[in-house]
N, C-alpha and C positions, 0 to 999 in steps of 0.2 A: 764574723758574727757580734752584734753590739747587744747583747738581750735588755741591756737598762734603757737604749734608745730604740729597741725594737727593730733594728736597722739590718739588714743583709748588704753585704757589699762582696763584688766579685770583679777580680781582674785577672785578665788572661793576656801571656805574650806570646807570641810565637814568631819561629824566622824559618824562611825557606817551606812555606807549605804550598803545597798542590790542592789548589781550589776544587778540581774537580772530584778528589778523595773525600776532602773536608765536605762537599755538597752532598754527597750519597751519603755520607754518615748522617749530616743534619737532617737532611729530609727523613733519613728512616728514624731518627730519634725525635724529632720536634720538629717534624713536617706538618703537624697540625697548628704550630703556633705562626701565628701571622706575620711576624717580623722575620722569620727564618723561611718562610714559604716565599714572601716578597723579595728577599735579599738574592736567594738563589734560583727566582724565577728570571732574575734580569742577569746576574753573574754567572756563568756556566762552567769556565774553564781558566785557566793561566797559574801562573807562579807568583808567590807573594813574599817577598824578601823580608818584610818585617810586617807584624801586625799586633794590635793592642786592641784589646776588648774590655770594655768596663763597665758597670751597671752598677744599679744600688734601689733599693725597696724596702717596704716593709713585711714580703713575703717574696717565695719563690716566683708567684703568679706575676707579681710586679719587675722582678727583675727583668723579664722579656720585654714589656712595655718601653723600660728606661734603658734599653741597651745601647751603647756607644763603641762603634769601631772605627779605627783610623791604621792607615797602612800605605803599602804600595804595591802595584799591580805591575806584571810584567808579561806579556805575551798572551793577555785575556781575551777571553770572549764574552761580550755584553750583549744581550738583545734587549732595544729599546722598543717596547711594545707600542708608546703612543704613536711613533713611526714606522714600526715593524721593520727596523733596520737591525742587520746583523753584524755589528761590528766586532771585527778580529783584529789581532796583533795590538791589543789595547795595552798601554804601558801609562804609568801616571800615578799621582798622590791620589787618595780617595780617603772620604770620610762618611759613616752614615751614623746620623744621630736625628731622634724626633720625627722617624719615618720619611727622612730625605737622604737620598742618596746624592754626594756631590763627588765630583773629580777634577782635577787641577792637572794644569800643564801636561796633559796627557794628548798622546797619537793614538792613531788608530786607521784600520782600513777598513772598506765596504767596497766589495766587488772590485773595480777600477779607480774608486776615489780613495785617494792618501789624503789623511786627515793629520794635524799637528796643532801644536800650541794652542790647545782646547780646553775648554770647560764645561762640564756637563752638570746640571744639577735635576733631579728626578725624584718626585713626590711619590709615594705609593698608595696614599689613602682617599680614594674616590676620583672619579672623572674631573673635578676641579682642583686635582693635586697640581701643584707647579711643575712647569719645566722649561729648562733653558739650555741651549745649545750656542755655543759661541766657538767657532773653528775655523781655523786656514784648510783649503783644500786644492788638492792638486785632482782633478777629475777627467776623464772622458767625457767628452760633451756629450753625448749621447745619453751616457748613464746620468749625470747631471741633470740634463733636460727631464729626461723621466722621473728623476727624484723629485725636481721641483714641481712637475705637473702632480706628483701624488701628494704631497705637504702643501701645496697652495689650495686654499680653499675658495678665493676669491673668484666667480664666475669670470668676469671682465679676464683677468689674467690669465687664467687657464685657456681662454679662448686665443689670445695673444700666442700662448705657448704652442697652442695647437698648429698655428700656423707656420711654425718651424718644422719644416721637411728634412729626409737625407740629412741630417746632422753628423759631421764628423770633425774631428780634432782634438783640441786637448784645451783646459781652462785651467785658470788658478784664481783663487780669490778667498773671500772670507765669508762663510755661511754664518746667518745667525737666526736660530728658531726659539721661539716663546709664545706665551709665558704660561700658558692654562693646557692642561691635556686635552680639554674639551674644547677648544677655541685656539689652535695654535695658528700663528701667523710665521710669515719666514720673511728675511731680507739676505739678497744675496747680493756682492760686490765683487766684480769680474775684477781682477788687475792686469791679468795676461790673458792673451787670448789667440790662439791659433786653429781658426775652425772654417769649415764651409758648411754651408746650408741652403735649401731654397728656402725661401718665405713666400707662401702664398699670398697673393693679391697685392705685392710690394714691387716698385718697379726700381729698387734701390737694395744693396746689401747682398749680395750672394756669398761673397767671401771675405773673411775678415784676419789679416797677419797677425795683427796686434790691436791691443783698445782694452775698454773697461766699460762697465755699465753695471749700474746696482738697481735693485727694485725697494719702493717703499710701498705702503698700502695701495696707493691709487696711480702712481706713476713708474715709467720706464725710462731710464736715462742712460746715453753711450756715449761712448769716443771710441771711432773705429779709424782703422787703416785698411783699405781694400785695395784688392789688386785682381785683374783678369774678372773684372765684373762690368755690369752698366755702368760703373764708375770705376775707372782704372787709376789705381795710386790715388784714392780717395781720402782726404782728412777734413774734419770738420769740428767745429764746436760741437756741446751736446746735444744731439737731436733728441727731441722730448715726445712722447707719445702718450696720453691719459687714456688708458683703456677703458675706462669708464664713461667717457665722453667721445664724440667724434675725434678719431686719431688725426694728432698734428704733428709735422715734420717742422722744424726749424735750422736752417743750416746757415753759418756765416764765416766769412773768413776761410774760406777753403781754395786749397791749390791742388789740382789734380788733372789727370791726363782722361780725356773719352775716348773710346774705342767709336769711330762715327759710324759704323754699321747698328751697333747699339742705339747710341744716341739719337740716331734718325729715328727708328722705331719708339723711343721715348718721345720726342718731338710730335710725332705724329699722334699724340694725344692730346695736343692741345689744338684746339677748333681754331683758334686765330692762325696757326703754323701749318696745319694741316693743309690746307689748298696752296700754300707755299710751296709747300714741299713735294706736292702731288707730281712734278715735272722730273724729279729726280730718282732715277730708276734704281741707283744703287749709291752707296757709299762707302769708302774703306780708308783706312788711316788712323790718324791721330789727333785730337784736339786739346791742345794745352790750354789751360785756364788757370789764371794767377791769383781770383779773388772770385768770390761768388757770395749772393745774399738770396737765400729763397726760405720761403715760408708758406704754407697752406694745408689742406687736408691731405693727409699721405695715401689715402685710397684713391683721392681723385685730383691727378697731374695736369688736368685742365685747368684746375682752378688757383694753382700755384702763383706766387708772386715773386719774381727773381729778377736780379741784373747781376750782370757779370762784366770782366774785365779783362785786356790782353788775352784775345783770344791769337792764335798759331795752329794752323792746320799742317799735318805733315803726312804724306805720303807712306804707305807701306815701305 
């Protein structure tokens, strides 16, 4: 205490702190204090190897308002209320100051989603409080799909996500969500993929061995390699679908092999080819294509403009 300056100062340092025990005690003693309630509403468990608490003010009441906490967390449990995500096995550096919780260099697990190399910024005051999550993920494809459907509020993208059915496999990439609790948007960049899925209404893309895609506010972009699908061993430059406008697909410089039976079913959608193919009772084998240029409405193959070269048909 500094009577001359009418100032109170408090500094606490601790080691090997058990969060759950401190949480129970703090809520019993000061559960009606806003900052204490906010912190422990989100942070529920874990071990803190080191922690420092500092604050200053003209009165004991002001001490709570100016509190600052820094430390490290191991095997923690944090509930992020804006996303309703329960993070387990949380480890990293954290700072609480001015009503904002920040975590850096943190890793965590949520269900079958493993997260690492992350940063988290979470405000506690009001619906307009800041929120920012930037983290690497290794995830079960179906669980990540469900998570993105819950986080994204854009009706167009939610419609696109709803077209993906029977999704299974693994995905790895970076997830960024922000920036205000009441108006969250998300961006995901998938760097590695090994997935199988049924895409309702699309004549292509049923399985991907590897590839990437990213989302922004209005567009989906992806690079893929597909096996045992309508396009066998398909590789292309990024295809583009703007989900707020008529969906477009554009492919160039592709090299792939087509299953002839599946290809015949696809070509039957083209009015100009339907009559030519009507005399073919069945088709079997493989068709190798060394180059391809294709562009048009994704849902209307009959309107696609395309050219290809070096076709070689092989029997089964």
